[in-house]
mmCIF file of the N, C-alpha and C atoms, coordinates in Angstrom:
data_MODEL
# 
_entry.id   MODEL 
# 
loop_
_atom_site.group_PDB 
_atom_site.id 
_atom_site.type_symbol 
_atom_site.label_atom_id 
_atom_site.label_alt_id 
_atom_site.label_comp_id 
_atom_site.label_asym_id 
_atom_site.label_entity_id 
_atom_site.label_seq_id 
_atom_site.pdbx_PDB_ins_code 
_atom_site.Cartn_x 
_atom_site.Cartn_y 
_atom_site.Cartn_z 
_atom_site.occupancy 
_atom_site.B_iso_or_equiv 
_atom_site.pdbx_formal_charge 
_atom_site.auth_seq_id 
_atom_site.auth_comp_id 
_atom_site.auth_asym_id 
_atom_site.auth_atom_id 
_atom_site.pdbx_PDB_model_num 
ATOM 1   N N  . UNK A 1 1  ? 82.115  104.859 83.135  1.00 0.00 ? 1  UNK A N  1 
ATOM 2   C CA . UNK A 1 1  ? 81.925  105.310 84.490  1.00 0.00 ? 1  UNK A CA 1 
ATOM 3   C C  . UNK A 1 1  ? 80.481  105.014 84.895  1.00 0.00 ? 1  UNK A C  1 
ATOM 4   N N  . UNK A 1 2  ? 80.301  104.496 86.092  1.00 0.00 ? 2  UNK A N  1 
ATOM 5   C CA . UNK A 1 2  ? 78.968  104.182 86.578  1.00 0.00 ? 2  UNK A CA 1 
ATOM 6   C C  . UNK A 1 2  ? 78.089  105.429 86.599  1.00 0.00 ? 2  UNK A C  1 
ATOM 7   N N  . UNK A 1 3  ? 76.840  105.279 86.226  1.00 0.00 ? 3  UNK A N  1 
ATOM 8   C CA . UNK A 1 3  ? 75.919  106.421 86.160  1.00 0.00 ? 3  UNK A CA 1 
ATOM 9   C C  . UNK A 1 3  ? 75.770  107.101 87.512  1.00 0.00 ? 3  UNK A C  1 
ATOM 10  N N  . UNK A 1 4  ? 75.733  106.334 88.596  1.00 0.00 ? 4  UNK A N  1 
ATOM 11  C CA . UNK A 1 4  ? 75.598  106.883 89.939  1.00 0.00 ? 4  UNK A CA 1 
ATOM 12  C C  . UNK A 1 4  ? 76.800  107.766 90.292  1.00 0.00 ? 4  UNK A C  1 
ATOM 13  N N  . UNK A 1 5  ? 77.990  107.299 89.983  1.00 0.00 ? 5  UNK A N  1 
ATOM 14  C CA . UNK A 1 5  ? 79.203  108.058 90.261  1.00 0.00 ? 5  UNK A CA 1 
ATOM 15  C C  . UNK A 1 5  ? 79.240  109.306 89.390  1.00 0.00 ? 5  UNK A C  1 
ATOM 16  N N  . UNK A 1 6  ? 78.880  109.153 88.123  1.00 0.00 ? 6  UNK A N  1 
ATOM 17  C CA . UNK A 1 6  ? 78.864  110.288 87.214  1.00 0.00 ? 6  UNK A CA 1 
ATOM 18  C C  . UNK A 1 6  ? 77.927  111.376 87.723  1.00 0.00 ? 6  UNK A C  1 
ATOM 19  N N  . UNK A 1 7  ? 76.766  110.993 88.209  1.00 0.00 ? 7  UNK A N  1 
ATOM 20  C CA . UNK A 1 7  ? 75.788  111.947 88.731  1.00 0.00 ? 7  UNK A CA 1 
ATOM 21  C C  . UNK A 1 7  ? 76.345  112.666 89.956  1.00 0.00 ? 7  UNK A C  1 
ATOM 22  N N  . UNK A 1 8  ? 77.021  111.942 90.850  1.00 0.00 ? 8  UNK A N  1 
ATOM 23  C CA . UNK A 1 8  ? 77.609  112.550 92.041  1.00 0.00 ? 8  UNK A CA 1 
ATOM 24  C C  . UNK A 1 8  ? 78.701  113.559 91.668  1.00 0.00 ? 8  UNK A C  1 
ATOM 25  N N  . UNK A 1 9  ? 79.537  113.204 90.712  1.00 0.00 ? 9  UNK A N  1 
ATOM 26  C CA . UNK A 1 9  ? 80.600  114.108 90.268  1.00 0.00 ? 9  UNK A CA 1 
ATOM 27  C C  . UNK A 1 9  ? 79.989  115.370 89.673  1.00 0.00 ? 9  UNK A C  1 
ATOM 28  N N  . UNK A 1 10 ? 78.979  115.228 88.845  1.00 0.00 ? 10 UNK A N  1 
ATOM 29  C CA . UNK A 1 10 ? 78.346  116.387 88.219  1.00 0.00 ? 10 UNK A CA 1 
ATOM 30  C C  . UNK A 1 10 ? 77.696  117.300 89.251  1.00 0.00 ? 10 UNK A C  1 
ATOM 31  N N  . UNK A 1 11 ? 77.147  116.720 90.334  1.00 0.00 ? 11 UNK A N  1 
ATOM 32  C CA . UNK A 1 11 ? 76.593  117.527 91.420  1.00 0.00 ? 11 UNK A CA 1 
ATOM 33  C C  . UNK A 1 11 ? 77.680  118.344 92.095  1.00 0.00 ? 11 UNK A C  1 
ATOM 34  N N  . UNK A 1 12 ? 78.820  117.700 92.361  1.00 0.00 ? 12 UNK A N  1 
ATOM 35  C CA . UNK A 1 12 ? 79.930  118.380 93.030  1.00 0.00 ? 12 UNK A CA 1 
ATOM 36  C C  . UNK A 1 12 ? 80.476  119.504 92.164  1.00 0.00 ? 12 UNK A C  1 
ATOM 37  N N  . UNK A 1 13 ? 80.745  119.226 90.898  1.00 0.00 ? 13 UNK A N  1 
ATOM 38  C CA . UNK A 1 13 ? 81.370  120.245 90.051  1.00 0.00 ? 13 UNK A CA 1 
ATOM 39  C C  . UNK A 1 13 ? 80.393  121.343 89.642  1.00 0.00 ? 13 UNK A C  1 
ATOM 40  N N  . UNK A 1 14 ? 79.108  121.102 89.808  1.00 0.00 ? 14 UNK A N  1 
ATOM 41  C CA . UNK A 1 14 ? 78.119  122.121 89.459  1.00 0.00 ? 14 UNK A CA 1 
ATOM 42  C C  . UNK A 1 14 ? 78.225  123.374 90.297  1.00 0.00 ? 14 UNK A C  1 
ATOM 43  N N  . UNK A 1 15 ? 78.735  123.245 91.516  1.00 0.00 ? 15 UNK A N  1 
ATOM 44  C CA . UNK A 1 15 ? 78.785  124.383 92.412  1.00 0.00 ? 15 UNK A CA 1 
ATOM 45  C C  . UNK A 1 15 ? 80.174  124.956 92.646  1.00 0.00 ? 15 UNK A C  1 
ATOM 46  N N  . UNK A 1 16 ? 81.152  124.582 91.832  1.00 0.00 ? 16 UNK A N  1 
ATOM 47  C CA . UNK A 1 16 ? 82.508  125.088 92.042  1.00 0.00 ? 16 UNK A CA 1 
ATOM 48  C C  . UNK A 1 16 ? 83.134  125.525 90.720  1.00 0.00 ? 16 UNK A C  1 
ATOM 49  N N  . UNK A 1 17 ? 84.213  126.274 90.837  1.00 0.00 ? 17 UNK A N  1 
ATOM 50  C CA . UNK A 1 17 ? 84.981  126.678 89.665  1.00 0.00 ? 17 UNK A CA 1 
ATOM 51  C C  . UNK A 1 17 ? 86.287  125.896 89.663  1.00 0.00 ? 17 UNK A C  1 
ATOM 52  N N  . UNK A 1 18 ? 86.739  125.527 88.488  1.00 0.00 ? 18 UNK A N  1 
ATOM 53  C CA . UNK A 1 18 ? 87.992  124.798 88.348  1.00 0.00 ? 18 UNK A CA 1 
ATOM 54  C C  . UNK A 1 18 ? 88.893  125.556 87.387  1.00 0.00 ? 18 UNK A C  1 
ATOM 55  N N  . UNK A 1 19 ? 90.118  125.912 87.826  1.00 0.00 ? 19 UNK A N  1 
ATOM 56  C CA . UNK A 1 19 ? 91.010  126.651 86.940  1.00 0.00 ? 19 UNK A CA 1 
ATOM 57  C C  . UNK A 1 19 ? 91.472  125.838 85.736  1.00 0.00 ? 19 UNK A C  1 
ATOM 58  N N  . UNK A 1 20 ? 91.270  124.530 85.791  1.00 0.00 ? 20 UNK A N  1 
ATOM 59  C CA . UNK A 1 20 ? 91.660  123.681 84.666  1.00 0.00 ? 20 UNK A CA 1 
ATOM 60  C C  . UNK A 1 20 ? 90.441  123.212 83.868  1.00 0.00 ? 20 UNK A C  1 
ATOM 61  N N  . UNK A 1 21 ? 89.283  123.831 84.108  1.00 0.00 ? 21 UNK A N  1 
ATOM 62  C CA . UNK A 1 21 ? 88.037  123.539 83.397  1.00 0.00 ? 21 UNK A CA 1 
ATOM 63  C C  . UNK A 1 21 ? 87.648  122.062 83.453  1.00 0.00 ? 21 UNK A C  1 
ATOM 64  N N  . UNK A 1 22 ? 87.910  121.412 84.570  1.00 0.00 ? 22 UNK A N  1 
ATOM 65  C CA . UNK A 1 22 ? 87.509  120.019 84.822  1.00 0.00 ? 22 UNK A CA 1 
ATOM 66  C C  . UNK A 1 22 ? 88.039  119.041 83.771  1.00 0.00 ? 22 UNK A C  1 
ATOM 67  N N  . UNK A 1 23 ? 89.249  119.291 83.288  1.00 0.00 ? 23 UNK A N  1 
ATOM 68  C CA . UNK A 1 23 ? 89.826  118.436 82.250  1.00 0.00 ? 23 UNK A CA 1 
ATOM 69  C C  . UNK A 1 23 ? 89.908  116.978 82.704  1.00 0.00 ? 23 UNK A C  1 
ATOM 70  N N  . UNK A 1 24 ? 90.146  116.756 83.990  1.00 0.00 ? 24 UNK A N  1 
ATOM 71  C CA . UNK A 1 24 ? 90.236  115.370 84.472  1.00 0.00 ? 24 UNK A CA 1 
ATOM 72  C C  . UNK A 1 24 ? 88.894  114.647 84.280  1.00 0.00 ? 24 UNK A C  1 
ATOM 73  N N  . UNK A 1 25 ? 87.808  115.318 84.635  1.00 0.00 ? 25 UNK A N  1 
ATOM 74  C CA . UNK A 1 25 ? 86.487  114.707 84.486  1.00 0.00 ? 25 UNK A CA 1 
ATOM 75  C C  . UNK A 1 25 ? 86.100  114.572 83.016  1.00 0.00 ? 25 UNK A C  1 
ATOM 76  N N  . UNK A 1 26 ? 86.312  115.651 82.254  1.00 0.00 ? 26 UNK A N  1 
ATOM 77  C CA . UNK A 1 26 ? 85.924  115.645 80.847  1.00 0.00 ? 26 UNK A CA 1 
ATOM 78  C C  . UNK A 1 26 ? 86.685  114.600 80.033  1.00 0.00 ? 26 UNK A C  1 
ATOM 79  N N  . UNK A 1 27 ? 87.867  114.218 80.497  1.00 0.00 ? 27 UNK A N  1 
ATOM 80  C CA . UNK A 1 27 ? 88.655  113.205 79.783  1.00 0.00 ? 27 UNK A CA 1 
ATOM 81  C C  . UNK A 1 27 ? 88.303  111.796 80.247  1.00 0.00 ? 27 UNK A C  1 
ATOM 82  N N  . UNK A 1 28 ? 87.270  111.671 81.071  1.00 0.00 ? 28 UNK A N  1 
ATOM 83  C CA . UNK A 1 28 ? 86.908  110.356 81.585  1.00 0.00 ? 28 UNK A CA 1 
ATOM 84  C C  . UNK A 1 28 ? 87.887  109.877 82.649  1.00 0.00 ? 28 UNK A C  1 
ATOM 85  N N  . UNK A 1 29 ? 88.486  110.818 83.353  1.00 0.00 ? 29 UNK A N  1 
ATOM 86  C CA . UNK A 1 29 ? 89.492  110.572 84.388  1.00 0.00 ? 29 UNK A CA 1 
ATOM 87  C C  . UNK A 1 29 ? 90.747  109.924 83.820  1.00 0.00 ? 29 UNK A C  1 
ATOM 88  N N  . UNK A 1 30 ? 91.015  110.186 82.538  1.00 0.00 ? 30 UNK A N  1 
ATOM 89  C CA . UNK A 1 30 ? 92.228  109.671 81.895  1.00 0.00 ? 30 UNK A CA 1 
ATOM 90  C C  . UNK A 1 30 ? 93.345  110.708 81.869  1.00 0.00 ? 30 UNK A C  1 
ATOM 91  N N  . UNK A 1 31 ? 93.005  111.979 81.982  1.00 0.00 ? 31 UNK A N  1 
ATOM 92  C CA . UNK A 1 31 ? 93.997  113.050 81.928  1.00 0.00 ? 31 UNK A CA 1 
ATOM 93  C C  . UNK A 1 31 ? 94.173  113.622 83.331  1.00 0.00 ? 31 UNK A C  1 
ATOM 94  N N  . UNK A 1 32 ? 94.856  112.877 84.189  1.00 0.00 ? 32 UNK A N  1 
ATOM 95  C CA . UNK A 1 32 ? 95.053  113.285 85.565  1.00 0.00 ? 32 UNK A CA 1 
ATOM 96  C C  . UNK A 1 32 ? 96.485  113.744 85.792  1.00 0.00 ? 32 UNK A C  1 
ATOM 97  N N  . UNK A 1 33 ? 96.646  114.706 86.667  1.00 0.00 ? 33 UNK A N  1 
ATOM 98  C CA . UNK A 1 33 ? 97.984  115.150 87.034  1.00 0.00 ? 33 UNK A CA 1 
ATOM 99  C C  . UNK A 1 33 ? 98.645  114.067 87.890  1.00 0.00 ? 33 UNK A C  1 
ATOM 100 N N  . UNK A 1 34 ? 99.968  114.075 87.866  1.00 0.00 ? 34 UNK A N  1 
ATOM 101 C CA . UNK A 1 34 ? 100.715 113.177 88.734  1.00 0.00 ? 34 UNK A CA 1 
ATOM 102 C C  . UNK A 1 34 ? 100.823 113.854 90.092  1.00 0.00 ? 34 UNK A C  1 
ATOM 103 N N  . UNK A 1 35 ? 100.260 113.221 91.107  1.00 0.00 ? 35 UNK A N  1 
ATOM 104 C CA . UNK A 1 35 ? 100.265 113.783 92.453  1.00 0.00 ? 35 UNK A CA 1 
ATOM 105 C C  . UNK A 1 35 ? 100.234 112.645 93.468  1.00 0.00 ? 35 UNK A C  1 
ATOM 106 N N  . UNK A 1 36 ? 100.606 112.987 94.695  1.00 0.00 ? 36 UNK A N  1 
ATOM 107 C CA . UNK A 1 36 ? 100.688 111.975 95.753  1.00 0.00 ? 36 UNK A CA 1 
ATOM 108 C C  . UNK A 1 36 ? 99.926  112.477 96.973  1.00 0.00 ? 36 UNK A C  1 
ATOM 109 N N  . UNK A 1 37 ? 99.096  111.607 97.533  1.00 0.00 ? 37 UNK A N  1 
ATOM 110 C CA . UNK A 1 37 ? 98.374  111.929 98.758  1.00 0.00 ? 37 UNK A CA 1 
ATOM 111 C C  . UNK A 1 37 ? 99.381  112.014 99.900  1.00 0.00 ? 37 UNK A C  1 
ATOM 112 N N  . UNK A 1 38 ? 99.376  113.134 100.601 1.00 0.00 ? 38 UNK A N  1 
ATOM 113 C CA . UNK A 1 38 ? 100.299 113.313 101.721 1.00 0.00 ? 38 UNK A CA 1 
ATOM 114 C C  . UNK A 1 38 ? 99.555  113.341 103.051 1.00 0.00 ? 38 UNK A C  1 
ATOM 115 N N  . UNK A 1 39 ? 98.278  113.006 103.030 1.00 0.00 ? 39 UNK A N  1 
ATOM 116 C CA . UNK A 1 39 ? 97.502  112.902 104.254 1.00 0.00 ? 39 UNK A CA 1 
ATOM 117 C C  . UNK A 1 39 ? 96.958  114.212 104.792 1.00 0.00 ? 39 UNK A C  1 
ATOM 118 N N  . UNK A 1 40 ? 97.013  115.271 103.997 1.00 0.00 ? 40 UNK A N  1 
ATOM 119 C CA . UNK A 1 40 ? 96.461  116.560 104.412 1.00 0.00 ? 40 UNK A CA 1 
ATOM 120 C C  . UNK A 1 40 ? 95.281  116.866 103.500 1.00 0.00 ? 40 UNK A C  1 
ATOM 121 N N  . UNK A 1 41 ? 94.098  117.007 104.086 1.00 0.00 ? 41 UNK A N  1 
ATOM 122 C CA . UNK A 1 41 ? 92.893  117.236 103.287 1.00 0.00 ? 41 UNK A CA 1 
ATOM 123 C C  . UNK A 1 41 ? 93.050  118.453 102.389 1.00 0.00 ? 41 UNK A C  1 
ATOM 124 N N  . UNK A 1 42 ? 92.663  118.316 101.150 1.00 0.00 ? 42 UNK A N  1 
ATOM 125 C CA . UNK A 1 42 ? 92.684  119.362 100.125 1.00 0.00 ? 42 UNK A CA 1 
ATOM 126 C C  . UNK A 1 42 ? 94.066  119.680 99.575  1.00 0.00 ? 42 UNK A C  1 
ATOM 127 N N  . UNK A 1 43 ? 95.092  118.924 99.968  1.00 0.00 ? 43 UNK A N  1 
ATOM 128 C CA . UNK A 1 43 ? 96.442  119.147 99.452  1.00 0.00 ? 43 UNK A CA 1 
ATOM 129 C C  . UNK A 1 43 ? 97.070  117.836 99.005  1.00 0.00 ? 43 UNK A C  1 
ATOM 130 N N  . UNK A 1 44 ? 97.753  117.884 97.893  1.00 0.00 ? 44 UNK A N  1 
ATOM 131 C CA . UNK A 1 44 ? 98.498  116.746 97.364  1.00 0.00 ? 44 UNK A CA 1 
ATOM 132 C C  . UNK A 1 44 ? 99.906  117.227 97.051  1.00 0.00 ? 44 UNK A C  1 
ATOM 133 N N  . UNK A 1 45 ? 100.873 116.312 97.056  1.00 0.00 ? 45 UNK A N  1 
ATOM 134 C CA . UNK A 1 45 ? 102.202 116.673 96.591  1.00 0.00 ? 45 UNK A CA 1 
ATOM 135 C C  . UNK A 1 45 ? 102.198 116.584 95.076  1.00 0.00 ? 45 UNK A C  1 
ATOM 136 N N  . UNK A 1 46 ? 102.594 117.663 94.416  1.00 0.00 ? 46 UNK A N  1 
ATOM 137 C CA . UNK A 1 46 ? 102.623 117.704 92.956  1.00 0.00 ? 46 UNK A CA 1 
ATOM 138 C C  . UNK A 1 46 ? 103.859 116.966 92.459  1.00 0.00 ? 46 UNK A C  1 
ATOM 139 N N  . UNK A 1 47 ? 103.661 116.006 91.575  1.00 0.00 ? 47 UNK A N  1 
ATOM 140 C CA . UNK A 1 47 ? 104.757 115.224 91.024  1.00 0.00 ? 47 UNK A CA 1 
ATOM 141 C C  . UNK A 1 47 ? 104.968 115.500 89.539  1.00 0.00 ? 47 UNK A C  1 
ATOM 142 N N  . UNK A 1 48 ? 104.354 116.570 89.039  1.00 0.00 ? 48 UNK A N  1 
ATOM 143 C CA . UNK A 1 48 ? 104.496 116.921 87.633  1.00 0.00 ? 48 UNK A CA 1 
ATOM 144 C C  . UNK A 1 48 ? 105.919 117.385 87.328  1.00 0.00 ? 48 UNK A C  1 
ATOM 145 N N  . UNK A 1 49 ? 106.345 117.230 86.115  1.00 0.00 ? 49 UNK A N  1 
ATOM 146 C CA . UNK A 1 49 ? 107.690 117.613 85.695  1.00 0.00 ? 49 UNK A CA 1 
ATOM 147 C C  . UNK A 1 49 ? 107.933 119.121 85.850  1.00 0.00 ? 49 UNK A C  1 
ATOM 148 N N  . UNK A 1 50 ? 106.927 119.943 85.557  1.00 0.00 ? 50 UNK A N  1 
ATOM 149 C CA . UNK A 1 50 ? 107.022 121.403 85.684  1.00 0.00 ? 50 UNK A CA 1 
ATOM 150 C C  . UNK A 1 50 ? 105.885 121.917 86.570  1.00 0.00 ? 50 UNK A C  1 
ATOM 151 N N  . UNK A 1 51 ? 105.938 121.655 87.859  1.00 0.00 ? 51 UNK A N  1 
ATOM 152 C CA . UNK A 1 51 ? 104.815 122.029 88.732  1.00 0.00 ? 51 UNK A CA 1 
ATOM 153 C C  . UNK A 1 51 ? 104.549 123.524 88.794  1.00 0.00 ? 51 UNK A C  1 
ATOM 154 N N  . UNK A 1 52 ? 105.555 124.342 88.527  1.00 0.00 ? 52 UNK A N  1 
ATOM 155 C CA . UNK A 1 52 ? 105.367 125.788 88.568  1.00 0.00 ? 52 UNK A CA 1 
ATOM 156 C C  . UNK A 1 52 ? 104.416 126.274 87.478  1.00 0.00 ? 52 UNK A C  1 
ATOM 157 N N  . UNK A 1 53 ? 104.172 125.474 86.472  1.00 0.00 ? 53 UNK A N  1 
ATOM 158 C CA . UNK A 1 53 ? 103.251 125.842 85.396  1.00 0.00 ? 53 UNK A CA 1 
ATOM 159 C C  . UNK A 1 53 ? 101.794 125.502 85.726  1.00 0.00 ? 53 UNK A C  1 
ATOM 160 N N  . UNK A 1 54 ? 101.585 124.749 86.784  1.00 0.00 ? 54 UNK A N  1 
ATOM 161 C CA . UNK A 1 54 ? 100.237 124.327 87.180  1.00 0.00 ? 54 UNK A CA 1 
ATOM 162 C C  . UNK A 1 54 ? 99.520  125.454 87.907  1.00 0.00 ? 54 UNK A C  1 
ATOM 163 N N  . UNK A 1 55 ? 98.264  125.657 87.574  1.00 0.00 ? 55 UNK A N  1 
ATOM 164 C CA . UNK A 1 55 ? 97.474  126.732 88.166  1.00 0.00 ? 55 UNK A CA 1 
ATOM 165 C C  . UNK A 1 55 ? 97.089  126.468 89.618  1.00 0.00 ? 55 UNK A C  1 
ATOM 166 N N  . UNK A 1 56 ? 97.161  125.226 90.081  1.00 0.00 ? 56 UNK A N  1 
ATOM 167 C CA . UNK A 1 56 ? 96.748  124.917 91.453  1.00 0.00 ? 56 UNK A CA 1 
ATOM 168 C C  . UNK A 1 56 ? 97.916  124.501 92.339  1.00 0.00 ? 56 UNK A C  1 
ATOM 169 N N  . UNK A 1 57 ? 99.154  124.601 91.843  1.00 0.00 ? 57 UNK A N  1 
ATOM 170 C CA . UNK A 1 57 ? 100.301 124.215 92.671  1.00 0.00 ? 57 UNK A CA 1 
ATOM 171 C C  . UNK A 1 57 ? 101.040 125.448 93.176  1.00 0.00 ? 57 UNK A C  1 
ATOM 172 N N  . UNK A 1 58 ? 101.771 125.254 94.267  1.00 0.00 ? 58 UNK A N  1 
ATOM 173 C CA . UNK A 1 58 ? 102.578 126.327 94.838  1.00 0.00 ? 58 UNK A CA 1 
ATOM 174 C C  . UNK A 1 58 ? 103.775 125.710 95.546  1.00 0.00 ? 58 UNK A C  1 
ATOM 175 N N  . UNK A 1 59 ? 104.896 126.447 95.584  1.00 0.00 ? 59 UNK A N  1 
ATOM 176 C CA . UNK A 1 59 ? 106.086 125.907 96.232  1.00 0.00 ? 59 UNK A CA 1 
ATOM 177 C C  . UNK A 1 59 ? 105.896 125.824 97.740  1.00 0.00 ? 59 UNK A C  1 
ATOM 178 N N  . UNK A 1 60 ? 106.405 124.743 98.304  1.00 0.00 ? 60 UNK A N  1 
ATOM 179 C CA . UNK A 1 60 ? 106.343 124.535 99.745  1.00 0.00 ? 60 UNK A CA 1 
ATOM 180 C C  . UNK A 1 60 ? 107.633 123.826 100.154 1.00 0.00 ? 60 UNK A C  1 
ATOM 181 N N  . UNK A 1 61 ? 108.585 124.581 100.618 1.00 0.00 ? 61 UNK A N  1 
ATOM 182 C CA . UNK A 1 61 ? 109.894 124.007 100.946 1.00 0.00 ? 61 UNK A CA 1 
ATOM 183 C C  . UNK A 1 61 ? 110.588 123.532 99.683  1.00 0.00 ? 61 UNK A C  1 
ATOM 184 N N  . UNK A 1 62 ? 110.979 122.276 99.665  1.00 0.00 ? 62 UNK A N  1 
ATOM 185 C CA . UNK A 1 62 ? 111.709 121.713 98.527  1.00 0.00 ? 62 UNK A CA 1 
ATOM 186 C C  . UNK A 1 62 ? 110.809 121.064 97.480  1.00 0.00 ? 62 UNK A C  1 
ATOM 187 N N  . UNK A 1 63 ? 109.499 121.114 97.678  1.00 0.00 ? 63 UNK A N  1 
ATOM 188 C CA . UNK A 1 63 ? 108.581 120.501 96.715  1.00 0.00 ? 63 UNK A CA 1 
ATOM 189 C C  . UNK A 1 63 ? 107.378 121.401 96.491  1.00 0.00 ? 63 UNK A C  1 
ATOM 190 N N  . UNK A 1 64 ? 106.476 120.964 95.642  1.00 0.00 ? 64 UNK A N  1 
ATOM 191 C CA . UNK A 1 64 ? 105.259 121.721 95.325  1.00 0.00 ? 64 UNK A CA 1 
ATOM 192 C C  . UNK A 1 64 ? 104.039 120.979 95.850  1.00 0.00 ? 64 UNK A C  1 
ATOM 193 N N  . UNK A 1 65 ? 103.066 121.737 96.299  1.00 0.00 ? 65 UNK A N  1 
ATOM 194 C CA . UNK A 1 65 ? 101.795 121.185 96.704  1.00 0.00 ? 65 UNK A CA 1 
ATOM 195 C C  . UNK A 1 65 ? 100.724 121.632 95.726  1.00 0.00 ? 65 UNK A C  1 
ATOM 196 N N  . UNK A 1 66 ? 99.720  120.789 95.563  1.00 0.00 ? 66 UNK A N  1 
ATOM 197 C CA . UNK A 1 66 ? 98.529  121.141 94.780  1.00 0.00 ? 66 UNK A CA 1 
ATOM 198 C C  . UNK A 1 66 ? 97.424  121.440 95.777  1.00 0.00 ? 66 UNK A C  1 
ATOM 199 N N  . UNK A 1 67 ? 96.779  122.580 95.616  1.00 0.00 ? 67 UNK A N  1 
ATOM 200 C CA . UNK A 1 67 ? 95.633  122.907 96.457  1.00 0.00 ? 67 UNK A CA 1 
ATOM 201 C C  . UNK A 1 67 ? 94.377  122.581 95.679  1.00 0.00 ? 67 UNK A C  1 
ATOM 202 N N  . UNK A 1 68 ? 93.677  121.601 96.161  1.00 0.00 ? 68 UNK A N  1 
ATOM 203 C CA . UNK A 1 68 ? 92.476  121.132 95.489  1.00 0.00 ? 68 UNK A CA 1 
ATOM 204 C C  . UNK A 1 68 ? 91.346  121.152 96.521  1.00 0.00 ? 68 UNK A C  1 
ATOM 205 N N  . UNK A 1 69 ? 90.729  122.323 96.738  1.00 0.00 ? 69 UNK A N  1 
ATOM 206 C CA . UNK A 1 69 ? 89.768  122.480 97.823  1.00 0.00 ? 69 UNK A CA 1 
ATOM 207 C C  . UNK A 1 69 ? 88.524  121.620 97.727  1.00 0.00 ? 69 UNK A C  1 
ATOM 208 N N  . UNK A 1 70 ? 88.185  121.144 96.543  1.00 0.00 ? 70 UNK A N  1 
ATOM 209 C CA . UNK A 1 70 ? 86.959  120.375 96.381  1.00 0.00 ? 70 UNK A CA 1 
ATOM 210 C C  . UNK A 1 70 ? 87.194  118.881 96.480  1.00 0.00 ? 70 UNK A C  1 
ATOM 211 N N  . UNK A 1 71 ? 88.401  118.460 96.828  1.00 0.00 ? 71 UNK A N  1 
ATOM 212 C CA . UNK A 1 71 ? 88.718  117.038 96.926  1.00 0.00 ? 71 UNK A CA 1 
ATOM 213 C C  . UNK A 1 71 ? 89.007  116.683 98.362  1.00 0.00 ? 71 UNK A C  1 
ATOM 214 N N  . UNK A 1 72 ? 88.335  115.672 98.843  1.00 0.00 ? 72 UNK A N  1 
ATOM 215 C CA . UNK A 1 72 ? 88.617  115.139 100.173 1.00 0.00 ? 72 UNK A CA 1 
ATOM 216 C C  . UNK A 1 72 ? 89.033  113.688 99.980  1.00 0.00 ? 72 UNK A C  1 
ATOM 217 N N  . UNK A 1 73 ? 90.294  113.416 100.206 1.00 0.00 ? 73 UNK A N  1 
ATOM 218 C CA . UNK A 1 73 ? 90.857  112.092 99.920  1.00 0.00 ? 73 UNK A CA 1 
ATOM 219 C C  . UNK A 1 73 ? 90.729  111.195 101.139 1.00 0.00 ? 73 UNK A C  1 
# 
């Protein structure tokens, strides 16, 4: 990962809490959840096999959404 990008990510995560302890970042962005951008800031459609087990997902109609307040896609 580029040093500049790494520094920016560390600045962002320094001021927030993550219920998953930043596993995506700590894994070098290799351990990412399956999700789809649905065009709503801070929300993704959860595509995980068991979304109800995710700490940041919630049911919304017939599917689950992930609430990720620190991400602007």
